[in-house]
DRENDO-1510 file (C-alpha; in Angstrom, 1 decimal, always signed):
<recs>
REC; n; res; u; v; w
REC; 1; MET; -15.6; +83.0; +42.0 .
REC; 2; ALA; -15.2; +81.6; +38.5 .
REC; 3; ASN; -15.4; +77.9; +38.0 .
REC; 4; ARG; -12.3; +75.8; +37.4 .
REC; 5; ILE; -12.4; +74.2; +33.9 .
REC; 6; TYR; -11.1; +70.7; +33.2 .
REC; 7; ILE; -10.3; +68.8; +30.0 .
REC; 8; ARG; -12.1; +65.5; +30.5 .
REC; 9; SER; -11.0; +63.8; +27.3 .
REC; 10; ALA; -9.4; +64.4; +23.9 .
REC; 11; ALA; -9.0; +62.7; +20.6 .
REC; 12; GLN; -7.1; +63.3; +17.4 .
REC; 13; ILE; -6.8; +62.4; +13.7 .
REC; 14; SER; -3.6; +63.6; +12.1 .
REC; 15; VAL; -0.4; +62.3; +10.4 .
REC; 16; GLN; +0.1; +60.2; +13.5 .
REC; 17; LYS; -1.8; +57.0; +14.2 .
REC; 18; PRO; -5.4; +58.1; +14.8 .
REC; 19; LEU; -7.6; +58.0; +17.9 .
REC; 20; CYS; -4.8; +56.8; +20.2 .
REC; 21; GLU; -1.6; +57.9; +21.9 .
REC; 22; ASP; +0.9; +55.7; +20.1 .
REC; 23; TRP; +2.7; +58.9; +19.0 .
REC; 24; MET; +4.0; +59.3; +22.5 .
REC; 25; THR; +6.0; +56.1; +22.5 .
REC; 26; ASP; +6.3; +55.3; +18.7 .
REC; 27; PRO; +5.8; +58.5; +16.7 .
REC; 28; ILE; +5.6; +58.2; +13.0 .
REC; 29; PRO; +8.4; +60.3; +11.4 .
REC; 30; HIS; +7.4; +62.5; +8.5 .
REC; 31; SER; +9.2; +64.5; +5.9 .
REC; 32; GLY; +8.5; +66.1; +2.6 .
REC; 33; GLU; +6.3; +69.0; +1.7 .
REC; 34; TYR; +2.7; +67.6; +2.1 .
REC; 35; LEU; +1.0; +64.7; +4.0 .
REC; 36; ARG; -2.7; +63.7; +4.4 .
REC; 37; SER; -3.9; +62.4; +7.8 .
REC; 38; GLN; -4.1; +58.7; +8.7 .
REC; 39; ASP; -7.8; +57.9; +8.9 .
REC; 40; PRO; -9.5; +55.3; +11.1 .
REC; 41; ASP; -12.1; +52.9; +10.0 .
REC; 42; PHE; -15.1; +55.2; +9.8 .
REC; 43; LYS; -17.5; +52.3; +9.9 .
REC; 44; GLN; -17.1; +52.3; +13.6 .
REC; 45; PHE; -18.9; +55.7; +13.7 .
REC; 46; LEU; -21.1; +56.0; +10.6 .
REC; 47; ASN; -23.2; +53.6; +8.6 .
REC; 48; PRO; -22.5; +53.4; +4.8 .
REC; 49; MET; -25.4; +55.7; +3.9 .
REC; 50; GLN; -24.3; +58.4; +6.3 .
REC; 51; ALA; -20.6; +58.1; +5.3 .
REC; 52; ARG; -21.5; +58.3; +1.6 .
REC; 53; ARG; -23.0; +61.7; +2.0 .
REC; 54; MET; -20.1; +63.2; +4.0 .
REC; 55; GLY; -16.8; +64.7; +3.0 .
REC; 56; LEU; -13.6; +63.6; +4.7 .
REC; 57; ILE; -13.5; +66.4; +7.2 .
REC; 58; LEU; -17.0; +65.7; +8.4 .
REC; 59; LYS; -16.2; +62.0; +8.9 .
REC; 60; ARG; -13.0; +63.0; +10.9 .
REC; 61; ALA; -14.9; +65.5; +13.0 .
REC; 62; ILE; -17.5; +62.9; +13.9 .
REC; 63; ALA; -14.9; +60.3; +14.7 .
REC; 64; VAL; -12.9; +62.4; +17.1 .
REC; 65; SER; -16.0; +63.9; +18.6 .
REC; 66; LEU; -17.7; +60.5; +19.4 .
REC; 67; THR; -14.4; +59.2; +20.7 .
REC; 68; ALA; -13.9; +62.1; +23.0 .
REC; 69; LEU; -17.5; +62.0; +24.3 .
REC; 70; LYS; -17.2; +58.2; +24.9 .
REC; 71; ASP; -14.0; +58.7; +26.9 .
REC; 72; ALA; -15.7; +61.4; +28.9 .
REC; 73; GLY; -18.7; +59.2; +29.6 .
REC; 74; ILE; -21.4; +61.4; +28.1 .
REC; 75; GLU; -23.7; +61.0; +25.1 .
REC; 76; CYS; -24.6; +64.6; +24.3 .
REC; 77; PRO; -22.8; +67.7; +25.3 .
REC; 78; ASP; -24.4; +70.9; +26.5 .
REC; 79; ALA; -22.8; +72.9; +23.7 .
REC; 80; ILE; -20.6; +72.5; +20.7 .
REC; 81; PHE; -17.8; +74.9; +19.8 .
REC; 82; THR; -15.8; +74.5; +16.6 .
REC; 83; GLY; -12.7; +76.2; +15.1 .
REC; 84; THR; -11.8; +75.8; +11.5 .
REC; 85; GLY; -9.6; +77.9; +9.3 .
REC; 86; LEU; -10.9; +76.9; +5.9 .
REC; 87; GLY; -13.9; +74.7; +6.6 .
REC; 88; CYS; -15.0; +72.0; +4.2 .
REC; 89; MET; -12.5; +72.5; +1.3 .
REC; 90; GLU; -13.2; +69.3; -0.5 .
REC; 91; ASN; -16.9; +70.1; -0.9 .
REC; 92; THR; -16.1; +73.7; -1.7 .
REC; 93; GLU; -13.8; +72.6; -4.5 .
REC; 94; ASN; -16.5; +70.1; -5.8 .
REC; 95; PHE; -19.1; +72.9; -5.8 .
REC; 96; LEU; -16.8; +75.3; -7.7 .
REC; 97; SER; -15.7; +72.6; -10.2 .
REC; 98; ALA; -19.4; +71.7; -10.9 .
REC; 99; MET; -20.1; +75.4; -11.4 .
REC; 100; CYS; -17.3; +75.8; -14.0 .
REC; 101; ARG; -18.1; +72.5; -15.7 .
REC; 102; ASP; -21.8; +73.0; -16.0 .
REC; 103; GLY; -21.8; +76.7; -16.9 .
REC; 104; GLU; -23.5; +77.7; -13.6 .
REC; 105; GLU; -26.6; +75.8; -14.6 .
REC; 106; MET; -28.5; +73.0; -12.9 .
REC; 107; LEU; -26.0; +72.9; -10.0 .
REC; 108; PRO; -26.7; +70.2; -7.4 .
REC; 109; PRO; -27.2; +72.0; -4.1 .
REC; 110; THR; -25.6; +69.3; -1.9 .
REC; 111; TYR; -22.0; +70.4; -2.4 .
REC; 112; PHE; -22.9; +74.0; -1.6 .
REC; 113; MET; -24.9; +73.1; +1.5 .
REC; 114; MET; -22.0; +70.9; +2.7 .
REC; 115; SER; -19.3; +73.4; +2.0 .
REC; 116; THR; -20.0; +76.1; +4.6 .
REC; 117; HIS; -17.7; +76.5; +7.6 .
REC; 118; ASN; -20.5; +75.7; +10.1 .
REC; 119; THR; -21.4; +72.5; +8.4 .
REC; 120; ILE; -18.8; +70.7; +10.6 .
REC; 121; SER; -20.4; +71.7; +13.9 .
REC; 122; SER; -23.9; +71.2; +12.5 .
REC; 123; ALA; -23.1; +67.6; +11.3 .
REC; 124; VAL; -21.9; +66.7; +14.8 .
REC; 125; ALA; -24.9; +68.3; +16.4 .
REC; 126; ILE; -27.4; +66.5; +14.1 .
REC; 127; LEU; -25.8; +63.1; +14.7 .
REC; 128; LEU; -25.8; +63.7; +18.5 .
REC; 129; ARG; -29.2; +65.4; +18.6 .
REC; 130; CYS; -27.6; +68.2; +20.4 .
REC; 131; HIS; -29.9; +71.3; +20.4 .
REC; 132; GLY; -27.8; +73.5; +22.7 .
REC; 133; TYR; -25.4; +76.3; +21.9 .
REC; 134; ASN; -23.5; +75.7; +18.6 .
REC; 135; CYS; -20.9; +78.1; +17.3 .
REC; 136; THR; -18.2; +78.0; +14.6 .
REC; 137; TYR; -15.1; +80.3; +14.6 .
REC; 138; SER; -13.0; +80.9; +11.5 .
REC; 139; GLN; -10.0; +83.1; +12.3 .
REC; 140; LYS; -7.2; +81.5; +10.4 .
REC; 141; ASP; -4.5; +80.1; +12.8 .
REC; 142; ILE; -6.4; +81.1; +16.0 .
REC; 143; SER; -9.7; +79.5; +15.0 .
REC; 144; PHE; -9.3; +76.8; +17.7 .
REC; 145; GLU; -8.3; +79.3; +20.4 .
REC; 146; SER; -11.3; +81.4; +19.5 .
REC; 147; ALA; -13.6; +78.4; +20.0 .
REC; 148; LEU; -11.8; +77.3; +23.1 .
REC; 149; LEU; -12.0; +80.8; +24.6 .
REC; 150; ASP; -15.7; +81.0; +24.1 .
REC; 151; ALA; -16.2; +77.6; +25.8 .
REC; 152; PHE; -13.8; +78.6; +28.6 .
REC; 153; ILE; -15.7; +81.8; +29.4 .
REC; 154; GLN; -19.2; +80.3; +29.3 .
REC; 155; LEU; -18.2; +77.3; +31.5 .
REC; 156; GLN; -16.6; +79.7; +34.0 .
REC; 157; ALA; -19.8; +81.8; +34.0 .
REC; 158; GLY; -21.8; +78.6; +34.8 .
REC; 159; ARG; -23.9; +78.9; +31.6 .
REC; 160; MET; -23.3; +75.2; +30.8 .
REC; 161; GLY; -21.9; +72.1; +32.6 .
REC; 162; ASN; -19.8; +70.7; +29.8 .
REC; 163; ALA; -18.8; +71.4; +26.2 .
REC; 164; LEU; -17.5; +69.7; +23.1 .
REC; 165; VAL; -14.7; +71.8; +21.5 .
REC; 166; GLY; -13.3; +70.8; +18.1 .
REC; 167; SER; -10.7; +71.9; +15.7 .
REC; 168; HIS; -10.8; +70.7; +12.1 .
REC; 169; ASP; -9.0; +71.5; +8.8 .
REC; 170; GLU; -8.4; +69.4; +5.7 .
REC; 171; THR; -5.6; +70.2; +3.1 .
REC; 172; THR; -6.6; +68.9; -0.3 .
REC; 173; PRO; -3.9; +68.9; -3.1 .
REC; 174; ASP; -5.4; +72.0; -4.6 .
REC; 175; THR; -5.6; +73.7; -1.3 .
REC; 176; TYR; -1.9; +72.9; -0.6 .
REC; 177; ARG; -0.9; +74.2; -4.0 .
REC; 178; LEU; -2.7; +77.5; -3.5 .
REC; 179; LEU; -1.5; +78.0; +0.1 .
REC; 180; ARG; +2.0; +77.1; -0.9 .
REC; 181; GLY; +1.9; +79.8; -3.6 .
REC; 182; ALA; +0.6; +82.3; -1.1 .
REC; 183; GLY; +3.5; +81.6; +1.2 .
REC; 184; TYR; +1.6; +79.9; +4.1 .
REC; 185; PHE; +3.5; +76.7; +3.6 .
REC; 186; ASP; +7.3; +76.6; +2.9 .
REC; 187; ASP; +10.2; +74.2; +2.9 .
REC; 188; THR; +10.7; +74.4; +6.7 .
REC; 189; VAL; +7.5; +72.5; +7.6 .
REC; 190; THR; +5.3; +69.7; +6.4 .
REC; 191; ALA; +1.9; +70.8; +5.3 .
REC; 192; ALA; -0.7; +68.5; +6.9 .
REC; 193; GLU; -4.2; +68.2; +8.2 .
REC; 194; ALA; -5.7; +68.2; +11.7 .
REC; 195; SER; -8.9; +67.1; +13.5 .
REC; 196; SER; -9.1; +67.2; +17.3 .
REC; 197; ALA; -11.9; +67.2; +19.9 .
REC; 198; PHE; -12.0; +67.9; +23.6 .
REC; 199; VAL; -14.7; +67.5; +26.2 .
REC; 200; LEU; -14.5; +70.3; +28.8 .
REC; 201; SER; -16.3; +70.4; +32.2 .
REC; 202; ALA; -16.7; +72.9; +34.9 .
REC; 203; ASP; -16.8; +70.2; +37.6 .
REC; 204; SER; -14.1; +67.6; +38.0 .
REC; 205; GLY; -16.6; +65.1; +39.4 .
REC; 206; SER; -19.7; +66.0; +37.4 .
REC; 207; LEU; -19.4; +63.0; +35.0 .
REC; 208; SER; -19.5; +59.3; +35.9 .
REC; 209; LEU; -16.0; +58.3; +34.9 .
REC; 210; SER; -13.6; +55.5; +35.9 .
REC; 211; LYS; -10.8; +58.0; +35.5 .
REC; 212; GLY; -10.5; +61.7; +36.3 .
REC; 213; PRO; -9.8; +64.7; +33.9 .
REC; 214; LEU; -6.7; +64.9; +31.9 .
REC; 215; CYS; -5.8; +68.3; +33.2 .
REC; 216; GLU; -7.1; +71.7; +34.2 .
REC; 217; LEU; -7.6; +74.3; +31.5 .
REC; 218; ALA; -6.3; +77.3; +33.5 .
REC; 219; ASP; -6.2; +80.1; +31.0 .
REC; 220; VAL; -6.8; +81.0; +27.3 .
REC; 221; GLN; -5.6; +84.2; +25.7 .
REC; 222; ILE; -5.7; +85.6; +22.1 .
REC; 223; LEU; -3.3; +88.4; +21.3 .
REC; 224; HIS; -3.3; +90.6; +18.2 .
REC; 225; LEU; +0.2; +91.7; +17.1 .
REC; 226; PRO; +1.6; +91.7; +20.6 .
REC; 227; ALA; +4.7; +93.7; +21.0 .
REC; 228; ASN; +5.7; +91.9; +24.2 .
REC; 229; LEU; +4.8; +88.3; +23.6 .
REC; 230; GLU; +7.9; +86.8; +25.4 .
REC; 231; SER; +7.2; +89.0; +28.5 .
REC; 232; ILE; +3.6; +87.6; +28.6 .
REC; 233; VAL; +4.9; +84.0; +28.1 .
REC; 234; LYS; +7.3; +84.5; +31.0 .
REC; 235; GLU; +4.5; +85.7; +33.4 .
REC; 236; TYR; +3.0; +82.2; +33.3 .
REC; 237; ASN; +6.2; +80.7; +34.8 .
REC; 238; ALA; +5.3; +77.4; +33.1 .
REC; 239; SER; +7.6; +74.4; +33.5 .
REC; 240; ARG; +7.3; +73.7; +29.8 .
REC; 241; ILE; +6.5; +75.8; +26.8 .
REC; 242; LEU; +5.2; +74.1; +23.7 .
REC; 243; ARG; +5.5; +76.4; +20.6 .
REC; 244; SER; +4.1; +76.0; +17.1 .
REC; 245; SER; +7.5; +74.8; +15.8 .
REC; 246; ASP; +7.4; +72.0; +18.4 .
REC; 247; TYR; +4.0; +70.5; +17.5 .
REC; 248; PHE; +4.6; +71.1; +13.8 .
REC; 249; THR; +7.5; +68.7; +14.1 .
REC; 250; LEU; +5.2; +66.0; +15.3 .
REC; 251; PHE; +1.9; +66.8; +13.5 .
REC; 252; GLY; +2.7; +69.1; +10.6 .
REC; 253; LYS; +1.2; +72.5; +9.9 .
REC; 254; CYS; -2.3; +73.6; +9.1 .
REC; 255; PHE; -4.8; +76.2; +10.4 .
REC; 256; SER; -6.0; +73.8; +13.1 .
REC; 257; ALA; -2.6; +72.5; +14.2 .
REC; 258; SER; -2.8; +74.4; +17.5 .
REC; 259; GLY; -5.6; +72.0; +18.5 .
REC; 260; LEU; -3.1; +69.2; +18.2 .
REC; 261; GLY; -0.6; +71.2; +20.2 .
REC; 262; VAL; -3.1; +71.5; +23.1 .
REC; 263; TYR; -4.0; +67.8; +22.7 .
REC; 264; GLU; -0.3; +66.9; +23.0 .
REC; 265; ALA; +0.1; +69.1; +26.1 .
REC; 266; ALA; -3.0; +67.6; +27.8 .
REC; 267; MET; -1.8; +64.0; +27.2 .
REC; 268; ARG; +1.7; +64.8; +28.5 .
REC; 269; ILE; +0.3; +66.2; +31.7 .
REC; 270; ALA; -2.2; +63.3; +32.0 .
REC; 271; LYS; +0.7; +60.9; +31.8 .
REC; 272; GLY; +2.6; +62.8; +34.5 .
REC; 273; LEU; +5.4; +63.9; +32.1 .
REC; 274; ASP; +4.8; +67.6; +33.0 .
REC; 275; LYS; +3.1; +69.5; +35.8 .
REC; 276; ASP; +2.0; +72.4; +33.6 .
REC; 277; ILE; +2.4; +73.4; +29.9 .
REC; 278; LEU; +1.9; +76.7; +28.1 .
REC; 279; VAL; +1.0; +76.1; +24.5 .
REC; 280; VAL; +2.1; +79.1; +22.4 .
REC; 281; ASN; +0.5; +79.4; +19.0 .
REC; 282; ASP; +2.9; +81.9; +17.4 .
REC; 283; ALA; +2.6; +80.8; +13.8 .
REC; 284; GLY; +0.7; +83.9; +12.6 .
REC; 285; GLU; +0.2; +87.6; +13.3 .
REC; 286; ASP; -2.4; +86.7; +16.0 .
REC; 287; LYS; -1.1; +84.6; +18.9 .
REC; 288; GLY; -2.9; +82.1; +21.0 .
REC; 289; LEU; -1.9; +81.1; +24.5 .
REC; 290; VAL; -3.4; +78.0; +26.3 .
REC; 291; TYR; -2.2; +77.2; +29.8 .
REC; 292; LEU; -2.8; +73.7; +31.1 .
REC; 293; LYS; -2.1; +72.4; +34.7 .
REC; 294; SER; -1.9; +69.1; +36.4 .
REC; 295; LEU; -4.6; +68.2; +38.9 .
REC; 296; CYS; -2.1; +66.7; +41.4 .
REC; 297; GLY; +0.1; +69.7; +42.1 .
REC; 298; ASP; +3.8; +69.1; +41.6 .
REC; 299; CYS; +4.4; +65.8; +39.9 .
</recs>
């Protein structure tokens, strides 16, 4: 029999107040075409020398990861799974700008080394001294669901006891301009950024906590060009369906926004507002379904 999987803790940095749940009672309204995330004081997580070497997305990933791990009561996870649509765009832009400016000669290697997609997951692992399984997924809008599905399957199979799953994307001004021109962003939604982290466990009592898990992670699905999406959604018989347009309203749109959708759903269930929620990432051609359930049955 497959193990039941639980979300032990979660943290976010977004257009809402970071690393807290103030958005549930006092959400920050946003309008306009483009917004950057509200960042916490990174001095809580990194010393000045560490912070100086890192781009913004790496600082955010470390901040949400350390916060989620602290809330879960563990120092080092068994594995790290990361989803990112575009990776470290700030460092990528810096590397390309230096290449153009210096005529492809005498290029400093730092920007290139810090620009790859798996830099995010690696930076977290190095800081935590985590030598376990480490994998990064980059599949546009379903990058987070891809990472979450991998963690879900491996935890169910008993290959690990807990896992840190993250979802991170930054939207620089140049990135926004290019994606807007390509049609990814339009006037119907605010372009934004997202960084979220979750600690998953295959045992609801495996960690020494003063509080229990937020909810159960009951199912994860990824569908490519489904012809019958609504029929599949109805099969879950969920009491609440949270679609992309719903969490875009609160957090804005980017390739990692679905991580914030799952974060929102987990917090709503943990607060007793819903007994189960199906998060439907229907923003792109590939669809992601994440089904969360309360631990206490009918609320």
